[in-house]
N, C-alpha and C positions, 0 to 999 in steps of 0.2 A: 687906499680906494678913489682920491682926484685924479691922479696922475697913471695910476696902471690900475682900472676898475675889475677887469676883463683878464688874470694869469692867463697867458701863452698856454697851450695843451702840448704836452711835451709827451712822450712814449705813451706806455697804457696807465688807465685810470686806475686807481687801487682806494679802498675805503681804508681809511687811519683801524689803528687796533685803537678795543673798546677796552679800557684800564679797568683790569678786576679785582683794584683793592680802593678807598678811599686817599691813600698815601700820595700826597706830592698834589692832590686838589684844594683849591679856593676853599674853606671854611668858614663860616660866619663865627664870629667873638663868642665865647663858652660867656655866660652869667652865670654865675655859680646858684643866683637867687631865683632867677626865676628858669633856669634849662639845669636843675641839680645834675640829670645824669649827663655826664660827659660824652661826647660821638667817639663809639669806638674807632680806630684807624687802622691799615694791618691788613695782611689776608688772616684766615683761621687755619688751625690745625688741630687733628686728633691725636691724644698721645695716651699710650697703654699703661694701665696703673696694676702693679701688682706684686706679691711677696718677693720676686724676683729682681725689681725695681725697687721696691720700698720697703721688701722686705729681710728678714735677714737671708744672707745668702748661701748658710748651710743648713739651711729648712728646704725640706719637697716641694716642688713649683707644681705636683699631680699625685697621683697615687700607683704611680708604674715602677718598678723597680730599675735602682741606677748603678750605675760602675761608681766607685768611687772616684774617679779620675773626674767625674763632671764638674765634681766641687771645688774651692778655691783651696789651694794650700796652706791656709791659715786654716781650714774647718778639722785638720787634721785624722783625715780620713782615710784609709788604704785607697790607693790608687787599684789597686787589681783583684779587690774585692767586690762583690755585689752584697748591693744593700735595698732592702722595703722602704717603700712610703706608702703609707696608709693615707694620704690626701695632701693637699695646699696649705704648706705650712706645719707640717710634721718632721720630729727628727728623725734621721736617718737609721735603719735597722742593720745591722749587717747580718746575713745569709749565709753567706760562705765565701772564703779566701778559694780564688779561681788557680787552679794549677797549671793554669797557660795563660792565657790573656783574659781579659775581661772587654766584650765587645758590648758596643755602641746600638745594638739589633732593636728594631721597632714593632710595637710601642715599648715592651720589656726591654730592658741589657738583660746579658746574659752571660756566663761562664760560658768559653772555649772549651772545648771537650779535648782532654788530653788523656788519651787509656793506652800510653806508653808505658807506665808499671807493668800492666795489668798481662799488655801484649807482650812483654817482654819475659815475664814467669810461662808463661803461655807456651811463648818460643824455645827457652832452656827444657821445658818436655818434651817438644817436639826434637829435639835436636838428640837426646836423652832413645827414647824412641827409633832413630834414625839408626844411632847407633848401634842399639842391640840389633835392631834388621840386617846390618851391614855382620857383624860379629856373625850371627846365624849361617848367612852365604859363603862365611868364608870357610864354615866348618861344615862341610854338606856330609861330612864322615857321621854325624850327630844329627844333620837336620834335613837333612837326603836333598837330592834334586829341587823339588817344591818350591824352596825358599828362591830361588831362583828365576824363578817365575812368577812367586807372590810377591816377591819383594820392592822390584827395580820401579814398578809404576805407582804403588803408595809411596815410595820416598819421594818422589817427580811431582807428585802433586802435593807433601806435604813440606816441600823445600820452597814452592812455590804459594802456597797459603802463607805462611812464615814472610818471605819477602817482601807481599802485596799488605798482610794486614802490618809489619812496623813501619810501613812507609806512609800508610792509612788512618795512626795511631789519633791524629788528630782531626781527623773527616769522619765525624759519626756517621754518614750514612751509606758510606761505601764500608764502612768497619763494621757495621753493621751486620748490614750483606754478607760479606765476606766471613766472617765468624758465624754466623750462620748457617751460610752454606759449609761451611768447613767439619761442622758441628754431627753434619745428617752425613758427611761421607764416614767422620770419625763411626760414626753408630755402625752405619754398615759394613767397613771395614773392620771393626771389632766382630760383628755378626761370621763375617768370611772367615775369618781368622781363625776361630774358637771350627768351625764347619771342618777346614782343612788338618785341623791334627789329626785325623786319622791317616792321613797320608803322609805324616813323616814316619821314619822308621820305628817299626815295635817298640823296639826295646830305649827309644827317645821321644815317644809320644807327646808325652808332655815339655820338650825342647819349648815349644812356643810359648808357654804358661806365662812366662814372666814381660815379655811382650805381649800378650793380650791383656796382661794386668796393667801396663802402660799404658795402653791405648786406653784404656778406661777411665785412668786417671786424669788425662788427657780433656776427659768430657766438662767435669765443674771447672776446670781452667778456663776452657771454652767460654762456660756459661758466663764467669766475668768480666770476660770481654763484653760480650752480647750487652751485661748489666750496663757494662761504665757507657757502652756508646746508645743508650737507650730505646733497642730499639727490636724487631721480633723481625726482621725479613731473613730467607734464606732459599735457596733454590738446591734441584739435587745436579748440579755440574759435576761434583766433583764425583761421587758414587756413580756416575752415568761416565764419566772419562776410565775411571778405573774398568769399570763393565766393555768399554772399547780398547782396553789396553789389554786383558787378559784375553778378547777375543783374537786380536792380532797375535799373543804368546800363541795360542789354541792351534790357530791358522799353521803358524811358522813349524811347530813340532809338529805336527801332522805332516807337512808339506814334506820336512825333514825326512821323516820315517816314510814316503813314497818313495826317495830319489832313492832310496837302499834298499827298502823290502823286494825281495822275491814275489810277492803275492802283492802288487802291484796295485791287481787292479780291488781288490779289496777295500786297501788302505784309499783308492781313489771315490770309492762306493762309500766311505767311512765319510770322508773328507766333503763329498757333495750333500751327504745327509746336513751335516755339521752346518755348511754355508744356508743350506735351504731353513734350517732352524733359526738360525741367527737373524736371516731376515724377517722370518714374520717374526721373531721380537721387534726388531727394529719399525717393522709397520707400527706393530702398536704401541711404541710410544708417538708415532707421525700420528694415525691414525684414532689416537685415545683408544681403541675399538680393542678389547682385551678378553674375546669371546674364543679369541684362539690358542689362549694360552695355557689347559689344560694338556692339548694334545701336543702342546711344544714340550710343555714340561717329560711327558711319555717319553717323549724321542730321544730327547737328552738324556736321561737313564737309560734308555734302550744302548744309545752310542756309549755310556759309560762302560755300560757293562758288557758288552761287543768287546772293548777293547781290553777290558781288564780279564777277560778269560781269554784272551789269547796275548801274554807278553810276547811271547819269542816272535810275534810282531809288531806290536804296536808300542811294545815298552813304557814307560812312564808317558804316554801321552794320554791318559787318562785325564792324567794332573791337570794337566791344562783344562778341559772340559771341564772338569768338578770345578775349578777356579774360577769359568767363566757361569754355569749354571750358580753358583752359589751366592756370586756377584748379580746377577740377571733377578736372582730373588731381591736382594734388597733395595735396586736399584727399579724394580716397580713398584716394590711398596713404599719407596718414598716418594714417585709419583701419582699416588694412592690408588694403584690399581689391584684387581680383586686377584689376588696369589695362593687362597687359599688352595686350589686344585694342582696349583703349575709346581706350588710347592709342597706337597704333600708326601713329608718325609719316607711314612711305611708304605704307600702306592711306588713312592721310587722307586724303592729298594727292591721290590718284587719286579716294578720293570728292567733294573740292572741285574737282577739272575735272570730272567728270560731271554735279555740281549746275551748271558756268558753260557749260556745254558749249552747249545751245540760243541762250542769249543771245550769246553770244560768236560761235557760226558766224554767226548772223543780222548782226552789224555789221560781221563780216570781208567777208561778202562784198557787204556795200552798201559799203564801203570802196573794194572792191576794182573795182566795178561802174564806180566815179567815176573808176577812174585812165584818162587817155586812150590811147586807141586799144588797146593789149591789154589794158587788165585785165578786161575780159569774156570774155577766152579763158583766163584763168587761175583766175579766182572759184571755179568748180563743181570745177575738181579739188582745187585747194587746199582748199578745202572735204572735200572727199570724205577727201581724206588726214588730212588733223587729224579725222574721225568714224573713220576708224580708226584713228590711234595713240591717239585717248582710248577706244576698246571695248578696244585691246587691255591696257590699264590693269587691266581684271578678271580680266586671267588672273596679274599679277604687278604690286604696286604701283611698281616699275624698270622695267619693261616699256613701251616709249612714251616715259616722259616726254622723256627726251632728244631724241625723236625731236618730240614738240610742240615742243617748246624752240626746234629749229630752225627747224622750220617756221615758227613765229609772228615769230622774228626775221626770215627772209625776207620773210614779210607784212608787216612793218614797213619794212624796206627799202624793199620795192615803194610802198607808200603815204605815202612821206617823213618816218616817226617814229622816234624816236631809242629804244633803249630807254634807260630809265632818264633818261627826262622827264615822266613821269606827275606828278610835280612841277607841270611849268612851263607846262601845258595845261591849258585847262579847257574840253575839248571830251569829255564825259563817257564818249560812244563810245570815245575814244583810251585814254581812264582806265582802261574795261571789259579792252581787250584786253592795256596794258600790265601792268593787277592779273593776268591769268590768266598772261601769260608770267614774271609775277614766285611765282605759285604754282610753277609747270616749272621756273625757276631751281631755287627754293631745295631741289624737289626732286630735282634731282639728287644729291643728298648720298645717295641711296637707290640710288643706279644707274643708268646709261643717260648719263653725261656721255660718252663717245664718242657716244650715238645726236644730240649736234646737230649734227655732223659729218652724218650720213644725213638729219636732217632737210631741213640745205641740200642735200642732193645729191637732196631729194623735190621740192625747188622746183625746183631746175635741171633735173628730167628734164619737169617741167610746162610750163618756158619755151619748153623744146627741143622739144617736143612742138607746143609755140602756134606757134612759129617755122615747123614742119615744114608745119603746118596752113594756114599765112598761104602759103608758098612755093607750095605745092600747089595755089593757086587764083590767083596773078598769072596776068595774059594773058601772048601772045606779044607782044613780042619780051622782055619783061621775065622770063619763066621762065627763059630762055638765060644771061641774068646770074648767076640765083640756082644755076643749073645745079653749080656744084660743091659747092653747100654740102651738097649731097646725102652727098657722101665723107665731110666732116668732120663731119656731125648722126654718120655711123656712128663713128664716130672715138672722138667725143665722148660716146657712150650707152655706147661699151666700157668708158671712161674710168672713167666714172660706176660702172659695175659695177663695174671691178676694186676700186675705193677706194684705187687708188693714185697717191701725190702728184707721183711723177716722170710719169707717163702725163697726168694731170690739167692739168698745167703745159704740157706737149706740146698737149696739146686745147686749150687757152686759148689758146695761140700761133696754133694752126691758124683757130679758131671767128675770131678778131680780124681775123687774114687775111682771110678770109671776108667777115667782116661791112665789112668799109669796100670792097672792091668791091659787095656789094651796095647801099651807104649812095649807090656815085654810082651808081646807076644805078636804084635804085628807091625808097631811103627806106621812111619811113611807118613802120607797126608792124612789119615785120620788124626795121629798125635797131636799134628801141627795145630791142627783145624781144635780139636778139643783145649787142646792146651789155651790158646787164645780167647776160646769162648768160655773156659772158667775165669779167665782176666776180665773179659768184658762184662761178666755175669756180676764180680765184685764189685765191679766199678759202677754199673746202673744200679748196684743198691743203695750203694755211695749216694748218688745223684739221688735220687729219688727220697734220701734220708736228710743228707747234708746240706747241702746247695743246689737244687735244682737248676740254678742258672750257669753252674760251670759244667760245662762237654764231659761230660767222660771218658 
């Protein structure tokens, strides 16, 4: 102070730091008697106090679930098991042993899901299903060509779903969606496979039944995967993809036929009609407006009928359209649309018959005209009866269907074709008629099975009238020999009108006797017709008593 009272100023001025504690500062001496409370020195800090620090490390610190791995090894808890805690200081209680890992999620820890066992079991069943489809595709003699259209797209979907789910067996959110979507696909595909059974060769119509049973077995296995994943997510992408694939298959088959058909103009018209209806259905998915579905269903059935009624032109092309139609029902239903009218089975059969009518009637007339002696006499009346019966379908799907079946069976008997033999004939005309009968027989489930007897009665009336017409033209003295037939004709007509089995049996016996007398004197067309009519009456009587569902 004396020699340098004012220090020279250098640099910038700074404020010395203020001590944050009393440590290092001069303190007054402590007098225990007068100053019993010592002066605290040093800094202060807060310290946490709790069970984790001061208590048992093997006890819970809160009420959340814990993995065994968070406790010291000395606690002897399983690291990959999940424990429950009722609160701080509680003893951990084992909930489950995790099959995969125990994850330190927040706030509760949880077991990492591993659905590999369930997915593998499901995958094994998928392999069984794929193997069955491959075997059926190899044996087209048994299963027909329908398998080559129906199975490859489904196999592809199953293989992709299996691979995805095996990869995601430990990813519950993805697995849940994949499993739910596959379930929707299998439910829809099973219905499609049931619906196309009638398209298999008639002698092997149940060839795909084991496959359908395996598809049904797959559903509970998928459900076990869904339960393991803990979710209930799904979408309709699988069945919609199947629909697109069947659309492509149908278009391809129609295109192949168009290139080789002598009637390519008609095939082009059908191809365009099919394109229009598929565009309509695609628009329903996009816009969610299902008001166009009833008309779309009608059009699809008309296309199927038109193709089925002309095997000579369309061959097996109706199979592809049938597949598309059945898959469309399932995809639309999965998406929640109202398909009541679109999928109306009985109305659909009626539209199919209407679509097939023109082609079928032409073929039937040609066949009957070629039947020796009496064919031309019965051809036009039978055609007229069929037109009337098909027209009546417009009044209700069941109306007239059974009658059509009965008439067709009668026609087939007249031309010497046995129903159910379409797989054994290469004649496209016969195949067309048998396909039409197939529609009518299946449609019998919609009502009108009893009318099959009425269809046969219609044929009998036509034959009876033909016989009367021939007898009326017989020259004298042959007309005298045929005289007793007039009484029998009235008896037969009344029996046919009555629908009585007993009266028909009696009339058949009387007609047989009269036919025998005519056979001795006239022969020819009258005898052929009457002998056919006798057999028909006996079959009608049987139809009315034994099994009204069996066409006579």
